[in-house]
Every structure is written in structure tokens, then in C-alpha cells.
MOPAC internal coordinates of N, CA, C and O (Angstrom, degrees):
PM7 1SCF
backbone

  N    0.0000 0     0.00 0     0.00 0    0    0    0
  C    1.4542 1     0.00 0     0.00 0    1    0    0
  C    1.5332 1   110.01 1     0.00 0    2    1    0
  O    1.2310 1   120.77 1   -40.29 1    3    2    1
  N    1.2780 1   116.14 1   139.71 1    3    2    1
  C    1.4661 1   121.96 1  -173.90 1    5    3    2
  C    1.5439 1   107.26 1   -86.97 1    6    5    3
  O    1.2310 1   122.00 1   -29.53 1    7    6    5
  N    1.3241 1   113.77 1   150.47 1    7    6    5
  C    1.4681 1   121.02 1   177.42 1    9    7    6
  C    1.5133 1   108.98 1   -81.03 1   10    9    7
  O    1.2310 1   119.13 1   -50.73 1   11   10    9
  N    1.2908 1   119.27 1   129.27 1   11   10    9
  C    1.4354 1   124.98 1   178.91 1   13   11   10
  C    1.5176 1   111.83 1   -96.65 1   14   13   11
  O    1.2310 1   120.11 1   -43.76 1   15   14   13
  N    1.2819 1   117.40 1   136.24 1   15   14   13
  C    1.4233 1   123.65 1   171.86 1   17   15   14
  C    1.5070 1   109.14 1   -90.63 1   18   17   15
  O    1.2310 1   121.50 1   -64.72 1   19   18   17
  N    1.3477 1   114.74 1   115.28 1   19   18   17
  C    1.4250 1   117.93 1  -172.35 1   21   19   18
  C    1.5024 1   111.34 1   -94.44 1   22   21   19
  O    1.2310 1   118.70 1   138.49 1   23   22   21
  N    1.3217 1   120.08 1   -41.51 1   23   22   21
  C    1.4350 1   121.53 1   179.07 1   25   23   22
  C    1.5168 1   109.60 1  -152.02 1   26   25   23
  O    1.2310 1   121.58 1   -33.26 1   27   26   25
  N    1.3573 1   114.58 1   146.74 1   27   26   25
  C    1.4595 1   122.34 1   177.56 1   29   27   26
  C    1.5029 1   105.86 1  -134.04 1   30   29   27
  O    1.2310 1   120.38 1   -47.43 1   31   30   29
  N    1.3558 1   116.87 1   132.57 1   31   30   29
  C    1.4637 1   122.46 1   175.50 1   33   31   30
  C    1.5501 1   107.47 1  -115.02 1   34   33   31
  O    1.2310 1   121.00 1   -48.76 1   35   34   33
  N    1.3452 1   115.69 1   131.24 1   35   34   33
  C    1.4633 1   121.11 1  -177.98 1   37   35   34
  C    1.5174 1   110.24 1  -107.87 1   38   37   35
  O    1.2310 1   121.00 1   -25.02 1   39   38   37
  N    1.3337 1   115.69 1   154.98 1   39   38   37
  C    1.4786 1   119.53 1   175.24 1   41   39   38
  C    1.5038 1   108.99 1   -93.47 1   42   41   39
  O    1.2310 1   119.29 1     5.54 1   43   42   41
  N    1.3569 1   118.96 1  -174.46 1   43   42   41
  C    1.3909 1   122.74 1  -173.97 1   45   43   42
  C    1.5967 1   112.04 1   -65.82 1   46   45   43
  O    1.2310 1   120.48 1   156.45 1   47   46   45
  N    1.2789 1   116.69 1   -23.55 1   47   46   45
  C    1.4598 1   122.80 1  -179.24 1   49   47   46
  C    1.5497 1   111.29 1   -87.82 1   50   49   47
  O    1.2310 1   120.77 1  -173.24 1   51   50   49
  N    1.3230 1   116.13 1     6.76 1   51   50   49
  C    1.4503 1   123.94 1  -177.03 1   53   51   50
  C    1.5116 1   112.17 1    61.05 1   54   53   51
  O    1.2310 1   120.37 1  -143.96 1   55   54   53
  N    1.3042 1   116.90 1    36.04 1   55   54   53
  C    1.4905 1   123.24 1   172.78 1   57   55   54
  C    1.5359 1   106.30 1  -105.75 1   58   57   55
  O    1.2310 1   120.99 1   -33.44 1   59   58   57
  N    1.3389 1   115.71 1   146.56 1   59   58   57
  C    1.4745 1   117.29 1   179.19 1   61   59   58
  C    1.4808 1   112.07 1   -63.14 1   62   61   59
  O    1.2310 1   121.25 1   -42.22 1   63   62   61
  N    1.2998 1   115.22 1   137.78 1   63   62   61
  C    1.4723 1   121.96 1   179.88 1   65   63   62
  C    1.5535 1   109.87 1  -109.13 1   66   65   63
  O    1.2310 1   120.45 1   130.02 1   67   66   65
  N    1.3425 1   116.74 1   -49.98 1   67   66   65
  C    1.4018 1   121.85 1  -178.89 1   69   67   66
  C    1.5739 1   108.16 1  -143.11 1   70   69   67
  O    1.2310 1   120.62 1   -27.78 1   71   70   69
  N    1.2717 1   116.42 1   152.22 1   71   70   69
  C    1.4733 1   121.88 1   174.82 1   73   71   70
  C    1.5388 1   109.65 1  -146.31 1   74   73   71
  O    1.2310 1   121.07 1   -27.64 1   75   74   73
  N    1.3527 1   115.56 1   152.36 1   75   74   73
  C    1.4122 1   120.99 1   173.23 1   77   75   74
  C    1.5406 1   107.72 1  -123.53 1   78   77   75
  O    1.2310 1   119.68 1   -53.39 1   79   78   77
  N    1.3004 1   118.21 1   126.61 1   79   78   77
  C    1.4409 1   124.51 1   178.53 1   81   79   78
  C    1.5095 1   112.63 1  -119.81 1   82   81   79
  O    1.2310 1   121.04 1   -31.44 1   83   82   81
  N    1.3129 1   115.62 1   148.56 1   83   82   81
  C    1.4674 1   118.04 1   177.99 1   85   83   82
  C    1.5092 1   108.72 1  -121.70 1   86   85   83
  O    1.2310 1   121.30 1   -56.45 1   87   86   85
  N    1.3253 1   115.11 1   123.55 1   87   86   85
  C    1.4506 1   123.03 1   172.25 1   89   87   86
  C    1.5407 1   108.90 1  -108.94 1   90   89   87
  O    1.2310 1   121.25 1    -8.92 1   91   90   89
  N    1.3188 1   115.22 1   171.08 1   91   90   89
  C    1.4934 1   115.00 1   179.79 1   93   91   90
  C    1.5572 1   110.19 1   -73.30 1   94   93   91
  O    1.2310 1   119.67 1   168.89 1   95   94   93
  N    1.3323 1   118.23 1   -11.11 1   95   94   93
  C    1.4315 1   120.86 1   175.46 1   97   95   94
  C    1.5170 1   114.42 1   -91.87 1   98   97   95
  O    1.2310 1   120.02 1   169.98 1   99   98   97
  N    1.3429 1   117.56 1   -10.02 1   99   98   97
  C    1.4380 1   121.53 1   179.51 1  101   99   98
  C    1.4940 1   113.67 1   140.37 1  102  101   99
  O    1.2310 1   119.32 1    -5.60 1  103  102  101
  N    1.3034 1   118.91 1   174.40 1  103  102  101
  C    1.4711 1   122.89 1  -176.60 1  105  103  102
  C    1.5131 1   108.95 1   -80.50 1  106  105  103
  O    1.2310 1   121.77 1   -28.98 1  107  106  105
  N    1.3557 1   114.22 1   151.02 1  107  106  105
  C    1.4762 1   122.63 1   177.50 1  109  107  106
  C    1.5331 1   103.68 1  -130.64 1  110  109  107
  O    1.2310 1   121.55 1   -48.39 1  111  110  109
  N    1.3521 1   114.63 1   131.61 1  111  110  109
  C    1.4566 1   120.92 1   174.63 1  113  111  110
  C    1.5291 1   108.12 1  -106.65 1  114  113  111
  O    1.2310 1   120.29 1   -43.78 1  115  114  113
  N    1.3234 1   117.06 1   136.22 1  115  114  113
  C    1.4611 1   122.56 1  -179.26 1  117  115  114
  C    1.4985 1   110.12 1  -122.21 1  118  117  115
  O    1.2310 1   120.81 1   -41.27 1  119  118  117
  N    1.3472 1   116.06 1   138.73 1  119  118  117
  C    1.4411 1   122.30 1   178.30 1  121  119  118
  C    1.5472 1   107.21 1  -131.42 1  122  121  119
  O    1.2310 1   120.34 1   -52.63 1  123  122  121
  N    1.3223 1   116.96 1   127.37 1  123  122  121
  C    1.4666 1   122.13 1   173.70 1  125  123  122
  C    1.5193 1   109.92 1   -94.02 1  126  125  123
  O    1.2310 1   122.06 1   -43.88 1  127  126  125
  N    1.3153 1   113.66 1   136.12 1  127  126  125
  C    1.4608 1   119.49 1   180.00 1  129  127  126
  C    1.5724 1   109.78 1  -135.75 1  130  129  127
  O    1.2310 1   120.79 1   -23.43 1  131  130  129
  N    1.3069 1   116.10 1   156.57 1  131  130  129
  C    1.4182 1   122.55 1   174.10 1  133  131  130
  C    1.5040 1   108.80 1   -88.89 1  134  133  131
  O    1.2310 1   119.89 1   -64.56 1  135  134  133
  N    1.3286 1   117.81 1   115.44 1  135  134  133
  C    1.5362 1   121.49 1   179.24 1  137  135  134
  C    1.4755 1   107.15 1  -120.81 1  138  137  135
  O    1.2310 1   120.60 1   -72.56 1  139  138  137
  N    1.3196 1   116.45 1   107.44 1  139  138  137
  C    1.4636 1   123.13 1   178.84 1  141  139  138
  C    1.5168 1   112.02 1    53.76 1  142  141  139
  O    1.2310 1   120.22 1  -138.91 1  143  142  141
  N    1.3257 1   117.18 1    41.09 1  143  142  141
  C    1.4563 1   122.69 1   172.00 1  145  143  142
  C    1.5349 1   109.97 1    90.44 1  146  145  143
  O    1.2310 1   117.06 1   174.57 1  147  146  145
  N    1.2780 1   123.19 1    -5.43 1  147  146  145
  C    1.4851 1   127.59 1   177.17 1  149  147  146
  C    1.5324 1   110.10 1  -107.13 1  150  149  147
  O    1.2310 1   120.50 1   -41.12 1  151  150  149
  N    1.3147 1   116.66 1   138.88 1  151  150  149
  C    1.4626 1   119.66 1   173.46 1  153  151  150
  C    1.4752 1   109.98 1   -84.88 1  154  153  151
  O    1.2310 1   120.54 1   -60.14 1  155  154  153
  N    1.3323 1   116.58 1   119.86 1  155  154  153
  C    1.4473 1   123.44 1   179.11 1  157  155  154
  C    1.4850 1   113.65 1  -119.54 1  158  157  155
  O    1.2310 1   118.08 1   -29.12 1  159  158  157
  N    1.3199 1   121.26 1   150.88 1  159  158  157
  C    1.4289 1   120.34 1   177.41 1  161  159  158
  C    1.5096 1   109.02 1  -111.58 1  162  161  159
  O    1.2310 1   121.71 1   -31.56 1  163  162  161
  N    1.3343 1   114.33 1   148.44 1  163  162  161
  C    1.4083 1   126.64 1   176.51 1  165  163  162
  C    1.4841 1   112.50 1  -126.21 1  166  165  163
  O    1.2310 1   120.02 1   -39.82 1  167  166  165
  N    1.3364 1   117.56 1   140.18 1  167  166  165
  C    1.4466 1   119.68 1  -176.35 1  169  167  166
  C    1.5201 1   112.34 1  -119.25 1  170  169  167
  O    1.2310 1   121.13 1   -19.36 1  171  170  169
  N    1.3058 1   115.44 1   160.64 1  171  170  169
  C    1.4536 1   119.88 1   172.30 1  173  171  170
  C    1.5939 1   105.87 1  -138.10 1  174  173  171
  O    1.2310 1   122.02 1   -36.97 1  175  174  173
  N    1.2942 1   113.74 1   143.03 1  175  174  173
  C    1.4649 1   121.04 1  -175.44 1  177  175  174
  C    1.4803 1   111.06 1   144.18 1  178  177  175
  O    1.2310 1   120.89 1     7.94 1  179  178  177
  N    1.3284 1   115.90 1  -172.06 1  179  178  177
  C    1.4671 1   122.83 1   177.59 1  181  179  178
  C    1.5338 1   108.93 1   -72.86 1  182  181  179
  O    1.2310 1   120.55 1   -39.09 1  183  182  181
  N    1.3408 1   116.55 1   140.91 1  183  182  181
  C    1.4197 1   121.22 1  -176.92 1  185  183  182
  C    1.5087 1   114.64 1   -54.13 1  186  185  183
  O    1.2310 1   120.36 1   133.86 1  187  186  185
  N    1.2960 1   116.92 1   -46.14 1  187  186  185
  C    1.4655 1   118.30 1  -178.36 1  189  187  186
  C    1.5900 1   110.22 1   -67.90 1  190  189  187
  O    1.2310 1   121.16 1   146.11 1  191  190  189
  N    1.2897 1   115.39 1   -33.89 1  191  190  189
  C    1.5128 1   117.15 1   177.30 1  193  191  190
  C    1.5373 1   110.23 1   -68.08 1  194  193  191
  O    1.2310 1   120.67 1   145.50 1  195  194  193
  N    1.3558 1   116.33 1   -34.50 1  195  194  193
  C    1.4742 1   119.19 1   178.26 1  197  195  194
  C    1.4906 1   109.71 1   -64.69 1  198  197  195
  O    1.2310 1   119.80 1   139.71 1  199  198  197
  N    1.3567 1   117.98 1   -40.29 1  199  198  197
  C    1.4519 1   119.55 1   179.39 1  201  199  198
  C    1.4998 1   111.17 1   -63.02 1  202  201  199
  O    1.2310 1   119.21 1   140.92 1  203  202  201
  N    1.3613 1   119.12 1   -39.08 1  203  202  201
  C    1.4398 1   119.64 1   176.98 1  205  203  202
  C    1.5102 1   114.65 1   -70.45 1  206  205  203
  O    1.2310 1   120.16 1   160.11 1  207  206  205
  N    1.3483 1   117.30 1   -19.89 1  207  206  205
  C    1.4530 1   120.93 1  -177.70 1  209  207  206
  C    1.5215 1   114.04 1   -85.10 1  210  209  207
  O    1.2310 1   120.33 1   166.22 1  211  210  209
  N    1.3312 1   116.97 1   -13.78 1  211  210  209
  C    1.4537 1   121.73 1  -174.79 1  213  211  210
  C    1.6057 1   111.27 1   -58.42 1  214  213  211
  O    1.2310 1   117.59 1   135.76 1  215  214  213
  N    1.2899 1   122.20 1   -44.24 1  215  214  213
  C    1.4901 1   119.05 1   177.89 1  217  215  214
  C    1.4797 1   113.36 1   -64.32 1  218  217  215
  O    1.2310 1   119.66 1   146.56 1  219  218  217
  N    1.3087 1   118.25 1   -33.44 1  219  218  217
  C    1.4696 1   120.42 1   176.69 1  221  219  218
  C    1.5126 1   113.16 1   -69.13 1  222  221  219
  O    1.2310 1   120.92 1   144.46 1  223  222  221
  N    1.3595 1   115.85 1   -35.54 1  223  222  221
  C    1.4880 1   122.11 1   178.10 1  225  223  222
  C    1.5467 1   107.50 1   -65.99 1  226  225  223
  O    1.2310 1   120.29 1   136.18 1  227  226  225
  N    1.3352 1   117.06 1   -43.82 1  227  226  225
  C    1.4373 1   123.07 1  -179.43 1  229  227  226
  C    1.5180 1   109.22 1   -63.09 1  230  229  227
  O    1.2310 1   121.80 1   139.99 1  231  230  229
  N    1.3792 1   114.16 1   -40.01 1  231  230  229
  C    1.4914 1   119.12 1   179.00 1  233  231  230
  C    1.5069 1   110.50 1   -61.97 1  234  233  231
  O    1.2310 1   119.52 1   138.73 1  235  234  233
  N    1.3105 1   118.52 1   -41.27 1  235  234  233
  C    1.5072 1   122.41 1   177.76 1  237  235  234
  C    1.5501 1   108.66 1   -61.39 1  238  237  235
  O    1.2310 1   120.21 1   135.24 1  239  238  237
  N    1.2859 1   117.21 1   -44.76 1  239  238  237
  C    1.5172 1   119.68 1  -179.27 1  241  239  238
  C    1.5380 1   110.59 1   -63.69 1  242  241  239
  O    1.2310 1   121.34 1   136.47 1  243  242  241
  N    1.3231 1   115.04 1   -43.53 1  243  242  241
  C    1.4858 1   117.96 1   179.69 1  245  243  242
  C    1.5106 1   110.50 1   -60.86 1  246  245  243
  O    1.2310 1   119.42 1   133.79 1  247  246  245
  N    1.3171 1   118.72 1   -46.21 1  247  246  245
  C    1.4471 1   121.88 1  -179.79 1  249  247  246
  C    1.5079 1   113.63 1   -62.49 1  250  249  247
  O    1.2310 1   120.35 1   142.69 1  251  250  249
  N    1.2903 1   116.94 1   -37.31 1  251  250  249
  C    1.4824 1   120.97 1   179.87 1  253  251  250
  C    1.5195 1   109.71 1   -71.00 1  254  253  251
  O    1.2310 1   119.54 1   141.83 1  255  254  253
  N    1.3202 1   118.47 1   -38.17 1  255  254  253
  C    1.4304 1   121.48 1  -178.21 1  257  255  254
  C    1.5395 1   112.35 1   -69.52 1  258  257  255
  O    1.2310 1   120.66 1   155.49 1  259  258  257
  N    1.3426 1   116.35 1   -24.51 1  259  258  257
  C    1.4655 1   121.64 1   176.41 1  261  259  258
  C    1.5005 1   114.26 1   -73.18 1  262  261  259
  O    1.2310 1   120.52 1   156.48 1  263  262  261
  N    1.3163 1   116.61 1   -23.52 1  263  262  261
  C    1.4871 1   121.78 1   179.71 1  265  263  262
  C    1.4136 1   113.01 1   -65.89 1  266  265  263
  O    1.2310 1   120.10 1   180.00 1  267  266  265

């Protein structure tokens, strides 16, 4: 089963701020933060669901970088 991107919130610079993803193991919430000048993402949810959500998170980052 594929991970669905349910919602994405962007900041003023059109960078992702928050996202909600649904996997068949449960929901995963993602938050992007600036850590020492680098944008990093942090997740909450069940560990196995987080592992399934990684390709979708990378897909969001690729789409944003293309804009």
C-alpha cells in the first residue's frame, strides 16, 4: 500500500513546514526545522509507519526543490 500525503503546510518562503501522511500502519506527522542552518525533518508516529513514510517525505522535498 502506498503512503498518502494528506496535508502540507508551507511557510512564507514556500518551504514545507508541516505535513501529515497516512500509511497502512497509521498516521505520521512531519515537521521541518532549521537546525544550524540546515533544514531537517522530524517525525512522530509508530516506528514502522515512519519507515514507510520516508519515500513520501523525500518526494515532498524533491517537488519543493523543483519549484
